[in-house]
C-alpha positions in Angstrom: -4.6 -4.1 14.0 -5.4 -1.4 11.7 -2.8 0.5 10.1 -2.9 3.7 12.0 -2.3 1.4 15.3 0.5 -0.4 13.1 2.3 3.0 12.7 2.0 4.0 16.1 3.2 0.7 17.0 5.8 1.1 14.5 6.8 5.2 15.4 6.4 5.9 12.1 4.9 9.8 11.4 1.9 10.4 9.3 -1.0 12.5 8.7 -4.3 11.7 8.2 -6.2 13.9 5.3 -9.5 14.1 4.8 -10.3 14.0 1.2 -13.1 13.0 -1.6 -13.8 9.1 -2.2 -11.4 7.9 -5.3 -10.6 5.3 -7.1 -7.0 5.3 -7.3 -3.7 6.5 -5.4 -3.8 9.3 -8.5 -6.8 10.4 -7.6 -6.6 10.8 -4.5 -3.0 13.0 -4.7 -4.8 14.7 -6.8 -8.0 15.6 -5.2 -5.2 16.2 -2.2 -3.6 19.0 -4.7 -0.6 17.4 -3.8 1.7 16.3 -6.4 1.7 13.0 -7.9 5.2 11.9 -6.8 4.7 13.1 -3.3 2.0 10.9 -2.6 2.4 7.8 -1.3 0.8 4.4 -2.7 0.5 1.2 -0.2 0.3 -2.1 -2.5 -0.3 -5.2 -0.9 2.3 -8.6 -2.7 2.2 -12.4 -1.4 5.7 -13.0 -0.3 5.6 -16.8 0.0 2.2 -16.8 1.2 2.6 -13.5 3.6 1.6 -10.4 3.2 4.1 -7.6 2.6 3.6 -3.8 1.5 5.0 -2.1 -1.1 5.2 1.4 -0.5 5.7 3.5 -3.9 5.6 6.6 -6.2 1.8 6.8 -6.6 2.3 6.8 -10.4 5.5 4.1 -10.4 4.1 0.1 -10.6 5.1 -2.7 -8.2 7.6 -4.8 -9.2 6.7 -8.2 -8.2 9.9 -10.1 -9.5 12.1 -7.2 -7.6 9.8 -7.8 -4.5 10.4 -11.5 -4.3 14.4 -11.1 -5.2 14.9 -8.8 -2.9 13.5 -10.3 -0.3 15.7 -13.5 -1.2 11.9 -15.1 -1.6 10.5 -18.0 -4.3 7.3 -16.8 -5.1 5.5 -13.7 -4.9 2.1 -11.9 -6.3 0.5 -8.7 -5.6 -2.3 -9.8 -3.5 -6.0 -10.7 -4.9 -8.9 -7.8 -4.1 -11.1 -9.9 -2.2 -7.6 -10.3 0.3 -7.3 -7.4 1.3 -10.4 -7.2 3.8 -8.2 -10.2 5.6 -4.9 -8.3 6.1 -6.3 -4.7 6.1 -9.6 -4.8 7.5 -9.5 -1.2 8.4 -9.6 0.0 4.7 -11.9 -0.1 2.1 -11.1 -2.1 -1.7 
């Protein structure tokens, strides 16, 4: 399943905004002329070995310990870049 299909199945409204390639969420916000605080950034976190997507404002960082505590988990860490394509095959690295 890709991201669009997942969002549709969860009945989450979204828009796809074409933009030039950027390296970061902040860069994408700037390219789209959207306030950085309004632009979401999805971060893949492995929580007890399972993938979890944390969504924060583009300028923010994900506190993996806070994620671990909030989910009552034993371990949490950012997913490695090479793992992203396994979980999100329709997304670019």
